[in-house]
N, C-alpha and C positions, 0 to 999 in steps of 0.2 A: 912240351915239345911238339907232342902230337897235334896238338891244337893250332901251335904256330904253322907247323908244316900243312895242315889243311886249309888254313886261311891263305897262306901262300900258294897253294895249288889251286884253289876256288879263283883267286885274283889271277892268276896266269891263264887259267880255263877261259875265264871271261874275256881276258884281252886278246886270246888266239882264237876264240869261238868262230869268229866269221870267218876266219881263213879256215878251220876245222869245217865247216859247212862246206867252204867252197871246194876242197879237196874231196869230198864225198859227193858233190854234186855229180848227176849224170844228165849226159843230155839225151834227146828222144830219138829212137831208133823208128825212121820213117820206112816203111815197106812199100814197094812197087808192086800194086796188088795185082798186076799184069805181067810180072816178070816171070812167071812159070810157065807161060804159055808162048812167050817169045825168046828167041835164040839171039844172043849177043852178035853185034855185026862183026866183032872181032873173033868169033869162035874159030874161023878157017885160019886165023893168023898166027895161032898157037905154036911154039915151037915145039918140035917131038922131044921126048923124054923118056926115060927108062921107066919101069913100073914101079919101082921104089920110090924114085924121085917125082912120079905125078902124086902119090901118095902123101908126100911133104908139101906138096903147093897149095898156100890156102888162097882159096878163090871167094869172090862175093858178086853176085849178079852176074854172073856168067863171065866175068874179067879178071884176067890173071893178075895176082899180085906179086911183088918180089919173092922169089924162092925163099921162104924160112922154114925152120922146123917148127909146125903147128903142133901144140903141145896135144892135141886130141888123137892126131894120126899116128899109127893106123888103126888102132881099135876104136877110136871116136867115141871117148866117154863123154856122156852130159849128165847133167843132174837137173832134176825137174821136183819144182816145188808142190809140195801136198800140203794144201791148206784147210784139209778139211777137219780138223782137230779146233782150229780156232775160228772156224765158220769163213774162212778166206779172208779175214781182216789183216790188216798190216800188223808184220809181227816178224821175229826171227825166223829166217828161210829153214825149213826143213825139208831137206831133198831127198831122193832117191835116185841111185847111179843107174844108167843104162849105158853098155857098151854097145851102140849100133853097129860095130864091126861085126858082131856075134849075133848069129839069125835068132837065138832065143830071146835074146835082150831086145834085138830089133823089133822082133814080134809082139814081146810085152810092153815096149814103149808104145808101140803104134796102138795097141789094144787100150793102154792107159788116156792116151789122147783121144780116143774116138768116145771113151767112156766119160770124159770131163765134157766134151762138146756136146754129148747126148743129155747128160745131167742138167747142163747151163739150158739148153734149149727147153727141157721139159718145165724147169722151174720158171724160166721167162713165160711159157705158154701158160702155165699155172695163174702167174701174178700178172699177164697182160702187159707185159713189156718186152722191150727189145732184147734186153739181157737178163740173166738170171743172176745167180752168185757173183760171176766173173766181170771184171770191168769191162768197157767195150774194147780196149786195146789188146787186153789178155783173151778174150774170146776172139778176136780176128787172127791173133799169133798163132792159137791152135788150129784155127781153120787152114792157115795157110802152112803150119805145119804137116796137117793132115794131107795136103795136097802133094807135098813134096814127097812123104813116105809113100804115097800111092805110086808116084812115079818112080822112086827107087826100088819098089817091089814089084811093079809090073811090066818094067821095060828093061832091056839089056842095055846098058849105058857104058860109055869108055870109062876108062878109070879118071879121067881128067872130069867129065860131066858128073861123075857119082862123087867127085870130091867136091865141086860145084854146090851138089843138092844138100850133101851134108854139111859143107858149111853154114848154109842158109838155115838148116834146121838148128845147127850149135847157137847162132845168133838168135834165132827165134825163141827158142828155149829160154836162152839167157833173157831177153826182154820179156816174156811172160813171165819168169821168176820175180824181176826186179819190180813189178807191177805190185807185189805185196812186201816188199822190203823198206822198213824204215829209211826215209832219205838221208839220214846222218847217224852217227854212233849215238845211241841213246843213253846207255850207261859207262860210265868211265870212272877208274879209280882217281882220288885226289894227285896222287904222284905222277899218273899219267898225262896230266896236265902238263906237269913240269917238263916231262919228256918232249911233249909235243912241241911245246914253246923253244926248247934247246934243238930239236930235230929240225925245225923250219927256219930256225936262225941260222944253224949250220948249211941247209939247202941254200939259202940265201947267200950265203957268204961265199958259196963255190961258184956264184954266176960271174961269169968274167964279162966285164965292160970294155977290154983292151981291144977286141977287134970291130972293125967294121962290117957290116952285114953286106954279102955278096952273093952273086947268083952261084948256084952249085955249078962246076964245069959239066959239060954234058958228053965228054969223052972218057976213056978209060973204064973204072970200075964202075959198072952198072950198078951197084947198091947205091952210089953217090948221086944217082940221078933221080927224076922226080918218077914215082912209083905211077902204073898206069891207074886209070881211073876206075875206082869200086863205087860202093853205095852210099859212103860218106865223105868222099873227096873227089876231086876233080882238079886237072890244070886249069887256073883261073884265067890263064892269060895275062895280057898285059894290065896289069891294076891300075897303072897311072891314067890308062883311059875310060875307067869306070864312073859312073855317075853314082857317087856315094849319096847325095841328096835325095835320090827318088830311089836307088839301090835296088837289087835284086832283078837287074835287066828288064824293070818295067818302065812305063811311059810316063805315068804320073802317080802322085799318091793318092791312097783311097781317100774317099770324100764323104762326109756324112750330112748332106745339107737336108735330109728329111727326118723326122722324129722315128726314131726307133722303138721297138719293144722289148721289154724286158724278158730274158728268156729263161735263165736258170743262175743259180748262186755257184760261187768259185768252192768245190767241194776237195778240192785236193790240199796238198802242203803248199807251203810257201809263206813268207813272211809278211806280203802285202795283200789288201783286198781287193777283190774284184769281182765282175761276174760277166755273164755271156747275153749280148743281145741279137736281136736278128733287123737287120735293116736291109731293104729291097730284095728279100730273099736268101739274103745270107747271114750267117753266122759268125760274129766277131767276139773275140775274148778282150775285154778291157780290164785295166790293172790301173790302180793308183797308188799313190805315195811317191817315195825317193826314186824310182827308178823309170819314173815317165821320159826320162832324157836319156840316161845311160844306157837302157837295155836296147832302145832302138840303135844307139850309136854302136854297141857292142855286138849287135847282131850283124850289121853292116860290115864290121871287121871280120867277122868270122865268115860271111858268104864272099866277101873280096878275096880273102886267102884261100877261097875254093872248096870250104866245107859246107857240107849241107847245113842250111839254116831257116828256120821260120822266119818270114818277114814280120818285123814288129816296127810299127810307125809312130810317132809322136802326133798326138791330136790335141790342140788347144781347146777345143770346145766341141760338143755334141748335143743332141738332144733326146730325150728318151721319154716314153709315155709314163705318166705316174702311176706307179704300183706300191703297195705298202713294202712289198716283200724286198724291193730295191733297199730300204732303209733296215729292215727287220733282219735280213739275212747278208749283211754287208760284213759282218766278222764271224762267219760260221765256218771258216778253214779248219781243216785237221789240227789236232793238236802236233805243236812241233817244240818240244823240249830236249833239254839233255839232263840225266840225272848224275850227282858228283856223289859218288860213294868213298866212305873214310877208309882207310886201312883196314879196319877191322870188318869191313863190309857192310854197314849200315849207312842207309841214305843219310847223305850231309847237307845237300842243297840241291835242289831243282830251278833250272834255267829256263824259263818260259821265253820261246823266242817269237810267239804270236803277240806282238803288241794291239792294243785296243786302236781302231782307227775311227774317230767322229767322222760320219758319213757326212754331216754337214758341213765340215772343214776340208775333208780330204775331196769329196765325189761330187756335192752338190754346190754348184755356184749361185744358183736360184730357180724359182718356181715361177711357171707362167700359168696364171689362174685363167678359167675358161672365159671371163670378161677381158682379158688381156694384160691385166694389171702383172708386173713384176715383182717379185720378192725376193729380195737378196737372201743368200743362204743363212747369214746369221739372224736374220730376222725371222727366216722360215720355222728355225727349230722351235722357238718360243711361241710361233702362233699355231703350229701343229701338235705340240708335245705338252701334255700338263707338268711333268717333271723335267727339270734340266741336267740330271746326273748323267754320268757314263752308262751308255747301254739302255737309256730309257726308251728307245725306239724300238726295242727288242721285245717290248711288252705291249699286247694289245689294247689294255686299258689306259696306257697312256696317251693315245691318240684323239684330238679334238675332232669329231666324226664332223660337226658343221663345218669346219674350215679345210678339212681333208676333200670333201666333197666337191670342194671349189677348184682343185688343182686339175689341170689339163696335162702339162709336161714339165718336166724337169730339165735345167740346162747344167749340164756335167762339166766339171772341172777338168784341167789337163789330166792325159792318161796316156798310157801306151797300149796300141791297139794290135792284136795280133792278127794277122791277115789267115782266112780259111785256106786248109790245104788244097791243092788241086784233087779231081775227081779221084785219079788214078793213084793218091798217095794216102796212105792211112797210118796214123800211129800205133804201135802195137805195145809200145811201152817205153821205160828209161832205157839207155844205152850207156856203158860203162866204159869209158876212155883206157881204164887199166885193166878190161876182160880181155877172157882168151888171148890173142896174140896181136890185140891193136898196137900196143906200143912200138912191137917190130915191124909193123907195115909202112 
């Protein structure tokens, strides 16, 4: 009976795993790096409120959000991850609590932030790198938190402005923590998969399709109207007038007429391969596989609805200067897997979500030799490598140097391409739709 239940749970988990991953997925929190120096233009339009009420008004980027009872106010308890025990690798979060509304905890939190900043800078200096043990986004989050804490400690602020700054600190602290958390549930009990399947079925069954979509009335209860703009949403205006083909209020699609240069491998999580390239002085992220069309489509839907969205475009073909690392590092993403445990606690099954993608099938359409000859992708592998098995391109000894030296550049297959962020926007880490008070906004 136990064996039967375990097999049933494994089958259900495999069936629902994609939706499990989707429910855990977090969007990126993008910080305006000049927000701390600029006052919001609506600052003077805020309605007066009592001191107690102001402590319960959540704000972000200096803009008031619908008045809801924020879970952290008035003590403003935040949790900061300490990853020193596992050398700041991705693992289960180990957090320390700080009540920023209490002077002792506020000073301890600020001291810890400054300590991490200095340690990261010191290691970066020793290793000759831009960042030390912290990811770039996490390091930037700490810098922004430090600036806000200086503002909070060094100036006399109104309760509303204090609330604004503390809200920023809470958001940035969560983003910092999520840099070190595994993106999906890593270990689950076998029967949990059964529960997940039933729970998702029940949620789906509660969705009503009996009513037509309609505009929210603009009069009456203010909680039924659109909330004011924030750092992650703004009123999109008339959606029917938007140009979905180009998208993101741009005038044209990005084009890649020139040969790009390979920059670096995709080192994060994700089920699809990719890498970064530099074209005409800008850095672009290329991704290959099944999402080359769906991700550009979905990013436009999110943008059109008023949420922050990184522009992603479909590119049918592009060119990149040949470098062996393009092929060798094509499948070097971080491990993404789920371990199914039996009712007795021992490992029953490991489901690996990182499939192998043959770069000659999914990324390279052809190679252009230095004499102008075009070699199709299916023939390129046979000419370039001595072995024909999977992952043969990851071993240096498999390359035919005499042929490799003749390659000038590669013609890349269709890909989805992520546009570089503006100079005043930097990613500080993942953003959880279900974190803090986000669902109530």
